[in-house]
C-alpha positions as CSV (number, residue, x, y, z in Angstrom):
1,M,92.5,99.0,98.4
2,T,91.2,102.8,98.0
3,A,87.5,103.7,97.9
4,F,86.0,107.3,98.0
5,R,84.3,108.2,100.7
6,R,80.7,109.5,100.8
7,R,79.9,113.1,102.1
8,T,77.4,113.0,105.0
9,G,73.9,113.8,103.7
10,D,74.6,112.3,100.3
11,P,71.9,109.2,99.3
12,P,73.5,105.8,99.5
13,E,73.5,105.9,95.4
14,G,75.8,108.8,95.5
15,R,78.9,106.9,95.7
16,F,78.2,105.3,92.6
17,L,77.5,108.4,90.7
18,H,80.3,110.5,88.8
19,D,83.8,108.7,89.3
20,G,82.2,105.8,91.5
21,M,84.6,103.9,93.8
22,D,87.9,102.7,93.0
23,F,89.5,99.5,94.5
24,K,93.1,98.1,93.5
25,A,93.6,94.5,92.6
26,K,95.7,92.2,90.4
27,I,94.2,90.4,87.2
28,L,94.6,86.6,87.4
29,G,93.0,85.7,84.1
30,E,90.1,85.8,81.8
31,T,88.5,82.8,80.1
32,I,85.1,81.9,78.0
33,V,82.9,80.0,79.8
34,P,79.8,78.1,78.8
35,E,77.0,79.5,81.3
36,A,76.4,82.9,82.7
37,R,76.2,81.3,86.4
38,G,77.8,78.5,88.3
39,E,79.8,78.4,91.5
40,R,81.6,75.3,90.8
41,M,82.5,76.6,87.2
42,C,84.0,79.5,88.5
43,N,86.0,78.1,91.2
44,E,87.5,75.5,88.8
45,A,88.5,78.1,86.6
46,M,90.0,80.2,89.5
47,K,91.7,77.1,90.2
48,N,93.2,76.7,86.9
49,F,94.4,80.4,86.9
50,K,96.3,80.0,90.1
51,A,97.9,76.8,88.8
52,K,98.8,78.7,85.5
53,I,100.5,81.6,87.4
54,R,102.4,79.2,89.6
55,S,103.7,77.5,86.8
56,T,105.0,80.4,84.8
57,G,106.1,82.6,87.4
58,K,104.8,85.6,85.7
59,H,103.9,88.8,87.5
60,K,100.0,89.6,87.5
61,Q,98.9,92.9,86.2
62,R,97.9,95.8,88.6
63,V,94.7,97.2,88.0
64,V,92.0,99.6,89.4
65,I,88.6,98.3,89.4
66,N,86.3,101.3,89.2
67,I,82.4,100.7,90.0
68,S,80.1,103.2,89.0
69,T,76.6,103.5,87.6
70,D,78.3,103.0,84.2
71,G,79.2,99.5,85.3
72,V,82.8,98.0,86.3
73,K,85.6,99.4,84.4
74,V,89.2,98.0,84.9
75,R,92.3,100.3,84.1
76,D,95.7,99.7,84.5
77,E,97.0,100.9,87.8
78,K,100.4,102.7,86.7
79,T,99.2,103.9,83.1
80,A,95.8,104.1,83.2
81,L,95.9,103.2,79.4
82,G,95.1,99.8,77.9
83,G,94.5,98.9,74.3
84,G,91.5,96.9,75.3
85,V,91.0,93.2,75.3
86,V,89.7,91.4,72.4
87,V,88.2,87.7,72.9
88,E,87.5,85.5,70.2
89,S,84.7,82.9,70.3
90,E,83.6,80.7,67.5
91,G,84.9,82.6,65.0
92,K,83.6,85.9,66.3
93,E,85.7,88.4,68.3
94,F,84.1,90.6,70.9
95,L,85.9,93.9,72.4
96,L,85.6,93.8,76.2
97,C,85.7,97.7,76.7
98,F,84.7,100.7,75.0
99,R,87.3,103.3,75.6
100,K,91.2,103.5,74.9
101,D,91.9,104.0,78.5
102,E,90.0,100.9,79.9
103,L,91.4,97.4,79.9
104,Q,87.6,96.0,80.5
105,H,84.2,97.5,80.7
106,H,81.4,95.6,82.0
107,R,78.1,97.2,81.7
108,I,75.6,96.6,84.7
109,A,72.9,94.7,82.4
110,Q,75.8,92.5,81.2
111,T,77.0,91.2,84.3
112,S,75.7,87.9,85.4
113,F,77.6,86.5,88.3
114,I,80.1,87.2,91.2
115,S,81.8,84.4,92.8
116,H,84.3,84.1,95.6
117,D,87.3,81.6,95.8
118,W,86.6,78.8,98.2
119,T,90.4,78.5,99.1
120,D,91.5,82.3,99.0
121,S,89.2,85.1,100.4
122,R,91.1,87.7,98.5
123,T,89.9,86.3,95.2
124,F,86.7,86.7,93.2
125,A,85.4,86.0,89.6
126,L,83.0,88.2,87.6
127,I,81.1,86.7,84.7
128,S,79.8,89.2,82.0
129,A,78.1,88.5,78.6
130,L,80.5,89.6,75.7
131,S,77.6,91.2,73.8
132,A,74.4,92.9,74.7
133,D,72.2,90.9,72.2
134,G,72.2,87.8,74.5
135,S,74.3,85.5,72.2
136,G,75.2,83.1,75.2
137,H,78.7,84.1,75.3
138,Y,80.2,84.7,78.5
139,V,83.7,85.4,80.0
140,L,85.0,85.1,83.3
141,H,87.3,87.5,84.8
142,D,89.3,86.4,87.8
143,F,90.8,89.1,90.2
144,K,93.0,89.1,93.3
145,M,92.5,91.9,95.8
146,E,95.3,93.0,98.3
147,K,92.8,92.2,101.4
148,S,89.4,90.5,101.5
149,A,87.1,90.6,98.3
150,L,84.1,91.0,100.3
151,S,84.3,94.8,100.1
152,V,84.3,94.7,96.2
153,T,81.8,92.0,95.6
154,G,79.5,93.7,98.1
155,T,79.8,97.0,96.3
156,I,78.9,95.4,93.1
157,K,76.0,93.8,94.8
158,E,74.7,97.0,95.9
159,L,74.9,98.6,92.7
160,L,73.0,95.8,90.9
161,Q,70.3,95.8,93.7
162,L,70.2,99.7,93.3
163,V,69.8,99.4,89.7
164,Y,67.1,96.4,89.9
165,K,65.2,98.9,92.3
166,Y,65.1,101.7,89.8
167,R,64.1,99.6,87.0
168,R,61.0,98.2,88.5
């Protein structure tokens, strides 16, 4: 796990400006979910991803999760190039990223829930809306960290609280 250090004297929100903070992870999977929130729903999905990975024996994709004022971005660790991810739901296609070099881009306003795996402290899930129009389509992304996922989820929580504070 790598994270940018804050210079002394910088305000707490300074670490989210510009390039933000980077964390290394692996993508376990992603799926469409019916609700924007739900601990049990998240843990069932994470359990299913783990079972699928064990049965196929495939390697998980290594990524860098970037957390900044632009939101949560996921990039391929080796190439930093990804073609983007398209998810289909009820006959509609949704693009999960906005730039060619990103695998995923979750705007802060579209991030609805973060959950830890009950059985593995290194795994967490992030639920985000597929579109900004509030159409009710949500996707769950499952990630596994090198160490505890608390550092990443805590950073995302801080960013969400900071944005909420400035919006009031």
